[in-house]
C-alpha positions, 0 to 999 in steps of 0.5 A: 495528557492521556496516552494514545493507544492505537490498534495500528501505528499512527504513521508509516515510513518510506522504508515500510512502504517500499518493503511492503510493495516488494513483499507483494512483488509489485512495481510502483505502478501496480502498487499505486493502481492497487491502492488507487493513487498515482505512481508519483504518490508512491514514488514520493512516499518511498523517498520521503524523509518524513513520516507518512500519516493519514488514512493510507496508514490504515490501508497499508496496515490492512494490506499487510495483514490481509494481502490475499484479500486485496490480491486474490482477484488481481491478475497481471496483464502483458503490459505489467499492469495489475488489473482487478477482475472484480471488486474486493468485498 
């Protein structure tokens, strides 16, 4: 069988996700809002014993490589929620 070569990892881990979120200085709720998923999904990923696969791997890779592109329009409100003031292009 031919070896698969990917420009990004095939999967991510709970620790990888938690580390990225903490480097971005976001709560689970803020991180979930940033990547358009529920807080419960982020909680599940961060405690998973299994590897995490799928489109989220690419999204997290892009967020890790280009955090400023994702966060440049993000402001923190008094409620602690990350609010995007305009769409990211």
